[in-house]
DRENVODREN-398620 format. One line per field, with one value per residue (C-alpha): x, y, z; chain; residue in three letters. Coordinates in pm, whole numbers, plus 32768, in hexadecimal, padded with zeros to 4 digits. Layout:
N
px	(X_...) .
py	(Y_...) .
pz	(Z_...) .
unit	(A_...) .
code	(Ala_...) .
***
This chain:
151
px	(8002_8089_8022_801E_7FB2_7F39_7EDD_7DBB_7D98_7C2C_7B00_7B55_7CA8_7C0B_7B1C_7C38_7D13_7BE5_7B9D_7D01_7CDE_7B8E_7C37_7D17_7C14_7B82_7A6B_7A7A_7B34_7AB9_7B19_7AB0_7A8B_7A92_7A8E_79CB_7879_78CF_7A35_79FA_798F_7879_7958_7A5D_7953_78DB_7A37_7A60_791A_7992_7AC8_79F7_7928_77EA_7712_7600_7618_76AD_762E_763C_756D_7531_73C4_73E1_7526_7593_757D_75D7_7666_76B3_7814_791E_78E7_77C6_780C_7772_7775_771F_76F3_76D8_76C4_755A_75D1_7681_7623_7582_75EA_751A_75CA_753B_75EE_772E_77F9_7730_77A0_7906_793B_786E_78C1_78C8_7990_791E_7960_78E7_78B9_78DA_7957_79CD_785C_7868_79DA_7985_78EA_7A08_7AF5_7C66_7CE5_7C66_7CD3_7C80_7C6C_7C48_7C0A_7C7A_7C44_7D93_7CE4_7BB4_7C07_7D29_7CF7_7DED_7D90_7E29_7E31_7E7F_7EA9_7E51_7ECF_7FED_7EDC_7E7D_7FE3_803C_7F10_7F78_80DD_805B_7F6F_803B_815B) .
py	(8000_8156_829A_83F0_854A_867C_87D6_88A3_8A0E_8A34_8973_89CF_8925_87F4_87DD_8808_86FE_8609_8655_8601_84BB_847B_8499_836F_8288_8162_8064_7F8E_8097_80BB_81DF_8217_8369_83BC_8508_85CE_8671_879D_873D_873D_85DD_865E_876C_8667_8578_8698_86C3_854F_853D_8661_859C_846F_8540_8558_8680_866D_871C_8637_864F_8572_8432_8426_83D0_82EA_823F_8216_830C_82AA_839D_837F_83E7_834A_8222_81F1_82A4_8222_8308_8258_82EE_81D5_82A5_8229_80C1_80DD_7FC8_7F15_7DC5_7E0E_7DAF_7E90_7DD4_7E92_7D8C_7DCB_7F2D_7EEB_7DDD_7E9A_7F76_80C4_8183_8181_8281_8225_831C_829F_8159_80D4_807D_7F6E_7F0D_7D97_7DD6_7EB3_7E1C_7DF9_7EC6_802C_8188_8201_837A_8447_85BA_8676_87CF_889B_89ED_8AAA_8A76_8985_8808_86EA_85D1_848D_837F_820F_8146_7FE2_7F6E_7FBF_8055_8157_819A_81F5_82E4_8381_83B8_845F_8560_85AE_868D) .
pz	(8001_7F98_8057_7FC9_8044_7F94_8024_7F91_7FDA_7F5E_7EEF_7D87_7DAA_7E48_7D1D_7C26_7CD4_7CD9_7B68_7B0C_7BC6_7B1B_79C0_7A1C_7AA5_79E6_7A04_7B3C_7C0A_7D72_7E4B_7FB7_8048_81B9_8271_8374_830B_8249_81FE_8088_801B_7F33_7EA9_7E5B_7DC1_7CE3_7C59_7C2B_7B67_7A8C_7A3B_79E5_78F1_79C4_7957_7A5E_7BAC_7CB2_7E16_7F4B_7F33_80A6_808B_7F62_7FBD_7E52_7D32_7BCD_7ACD_7961_78E5_7818_7903_79F2_7B3E_7C7E_7DB3_7EF3_804C_8138_8278_82B8_82BA_8401_84E3_83BA_8328_81E8_809C_7F89_7E75_7E98_7DE2_7CAA_7CA5_7D18_7C0F_7B01_79E0_7A99_7B9A_7D01_7E11_7F6E_8081_81DD_8153_82AD_82F0_81D3_81FB_81CA_8073_7FE9_7EE7_7F52_7E2C_7E55_7E9D_8000_802B_816E_8174_82AA_8317_8323_835C_82DA_8168_8160_815B_8167_8079_80D9_7FC3_8015_7ED4_7F0C_7DBE_7CC7_7BDE_7CE1_7D42_7BDB_7BC8_7D0D_7C94_7B58_7C00_7D3E_7CCC) .
unit	(A_A_A_A_A_A_A_A_A_A_A_A_A_A_A_A_A_A_A_A_A_A_A_A_A_A_A_A_A_A_A_A_A_A_A_A_A_A_A_A_A_A_A_A_A_A_A_A_A_A_A_A_A_A_A_A_A_A_A_A_A_A_A_A_A_A_A_A_A_A_A_A_A_A_A_A_A_A_A_A_A_A_A_A_A_A_A_A_A_A_A_A_A_A_A_A_A_A_A_A_A_A_A_A_A_A_A_A_A_A_A_A_A_A_A_A_A_A_A_A_A_A_A_A_A_A_A_A_A_A_A_A_A_A_A_A_A_A_A_A_A_A_A_A_A_A_A_A_A_A_A) .
code	(Unk_Unk_Unk_Unk_Unk_Unk_Unk_Unk_Unk_Unk_Unk_Unk_Unk_Unk_Unk_Unk_Unk_Unk_Unk_Unk_Unk_Unk_Unk_Unk_Unk_Unk_Unk_Unk_Unk_Unk_Unk_Unk_Unk_Unk_Unk_Unk_Unk_Unk_Unk_Unk_Unk_Unk_Unk_Unk_Unk_Unk_Unk_Unk_Unk_Unk_Unk_Unk_Unk_Unk_Unk_Unk_Unk_Unk_Unk_Unk_Unk_Unk_Unk_Unk_Unk_Unk_Unk_Unk_Unk_Unk_Unk_Unk_Unk_Unk_Unk_Unk_Unk_Unk_Unk_Unk_Unk_Unk_Unk_Unk_Unk_Unk_Unk_Unk_Unk_Unk_Unk_Unk_Unk_Unk_Unk_Unk_Unk_Unk_Unk_Unk_Unk_Unk_Unk_Unk_Unk_Unk_Unk_Unk_Unk_Unk_Unk_Unk_Unk_Unk_Unk_Unk_Unk_Unk_Unk_Unk_Unk_Unk_Unk_Unk_Unk_Unk_Unk_Unk_Unk_Unk_Unk_Unk_Unk_Unk_Unk_Unk_Unk_Unk_Unk_Unk_Unk_Unk_Unk_Unk_Unk_Unk_Unk_Unk_Unk_Unk_Unk) .
***
């Protein structure tokens, strides 16, 4: 596992970084996204969607758990926060092994369903506008992507 860090000075920088990442993703890629409420998970996901060619507005799927978007590949945005203390399997493997890219917010709640090869991201507050984005590449594929985008 390779670990990388990147500092964002604004929401716009976070979106641009995520967009750059999105350009490099391919079908079957799974990303997890952790961070406190308001840390910038949805901002990051909007940039990721832009990089995947999604034209629709992306917002948090908190009440629907999974939102699907059309881009150059399907994009599945999951917010599994409501599944805390639940053993419910909503067919995650079908998404994770499918033809799209998945981003899972609050992924630690469904750890047992997650694929071993993935990119884990954590967004941490540094101050009012700055965020530290920690990327943990759990495969060589994601390590190569991280090396390309973190300069």
